[in-house]
N, C-alpha and C positions, 0 to 999 in steps of 0.2 A: 510397286514400291516407289516411294518418292525419295528424292535426295535430301529431304529435310531431316534434320536431327533435332530431337527435343533436348532442351537444356534443362538440367536439374534446377529445381527451385528450392529455396530455403523457407518458404512460407507454407502454412498448412491450410488447405481448402476446408472451409467450415462444413460443407456437405460431407466431405470425406471423414472428418472428425466424428460426425454423428454416427457413422456406420460401424465403428469399432471402438474398443476400449483403448485408452492411452494409459499405459502403466507409468507409475512415478519412478523414473530412472534418474541416474546422476545428471544426465543432460537436462532433463526437465527441472530438476532441483536448481541447477546453476542458472538456467534461463529464468526461473522464478526469482531467484535472488538478484539477478541482474535487473529484472523488471522492478523489484522492490527498491534497489539502490537508485535506479533512475526515477522512480516514483517519489522517493524520499527527497531527492534533489529537486525535482520539479515542484513539489509542494512547498518547499521552504520560502520562496518569494511570496506565496499567498498566505502562509500561516505565520511567518515571521517578518518578512520584508515590508509588506504593506502596513501591518499593524505597527511596526517600529517607526515607519515614516509618519504615521498618524499619532505617534506617541502613546500607543495603546499596549505595546508589548511589555510584559513584566517578566523578570527572570525568576521570581520566587516560586512559581509553580513548577518550573523546570528543576530547580534545586530540590523542592519537596518530592518530585518524582524519583529522585535518586536517594531518598531518605532511607530506603531499606538497606543501603550500603553500610549504615551504622551497625547493623547486625554483624557485619564482618570487620568492624573496627575502622571503617573508611569514612571519612567525613564527606557528607554529600555536598557537591559543588555544582555550579552551572555546567561546567565542562563535563563532569561525570553524567549529569542528566542528559546532556546533548549526545554523548557517546551511547548511552543506553537507548535513547530515542532512535538514533541512527541504526544501531544493531537490531532493534525491534523491527524497524521498517525494512531492513535489508535481509534479515534472517527469519525472525519469528513469524511475522505476518505472511510473507510469501509461502513459508512451509505450511502454515495453517490454511492458506488459500488453496494450495494443492490438494488438500484433503476435502475441503468443503465447497470449492468452486464448482464442482459438477452438479451440486444440488441447489444452486442459487438461481434466481431469476436474473435476466430474462432469457428466454430460449434462444433468441437471436436479436442482435448480434452478440455473440458469446463474450466478447471482451468487456461488455457492460456489466458482466457479473462481478468484475473487479470493483465497480462503483457500488453495487449492492453490498459487497463484502466490506468495503471501506466505510460505508454508512453504518454498518453494525458496529464496527470498532470505534467510530466517532462517538457513539453513545457512552462508551467507557472513557474516551478521551476528555469529554466535556467535564465530568466531575473531577477527574484527575488533574486537569490543568486550569480549572476555573479561576479567572483573575480576581474574583472577589471585590470588584469595584462597582461603580454605578450602573444604572440601567443602560446608558448608551454604550459603555464599554462592554457590558455583558452581551448586548445585542450584536455589537461588532464582532466580539469573540465567537459567537455562535455562527454568524455568517461566514467569517473568514476561515474558521476551523472546518466547517462543513465543506466549503469550496476547496480548501486544501486537501481534505480527505478524498473528495471526488477526483481531484487531479491525480492524487496518489493511486487510487483504485483504477482509474481509467488507464494510467500508464502501466500499472502492473498487469491488468487484464489484456491490454493491447500487445505488450511485449510478449507475454506468454502465448497468446493466441497466434501471433505472427511467427513465433520461433518454433514452438513444439506443440502447441495446442493445450487447452485446459484439460487435465487428465479426467477421464471418464472411468468410473469404477462403481461397483455395486457394494452395498454395505450389508 
């Protein structure tokens, strides 16, 4: 026996994750929501900051995103649209990723599954937030929104992989 002591780690070894199922527990849910919050914050400079600096960001699509609030008698506003966007990125998308992340490519490194996941949701983001302007604005929107979603997915996948692992389950 040696006098060495092993220190506990808070990261999950990818080979270890492959060898057993990771259940979706409260800890995993909170880790995913933390990753979603960090991903939402990390994507904002790419999806809003740079386009605003270039004069390409428009608030109308964000207001239109909150349009379903009229069903509840609430007037859609930019603020409400931003709140819904933040809640979706912090709660809805991470919970969805917990369910489908096990089935996404690539096999390794596992955190890149967040990028695949975010790319799928980008295809719904594009028509929902389309700026409706000229060709240059549309092209810039596609580039910056895809890059922003990749930043979000990379952050979500990395945080979840390093804290609890991406849940593995059978359907």
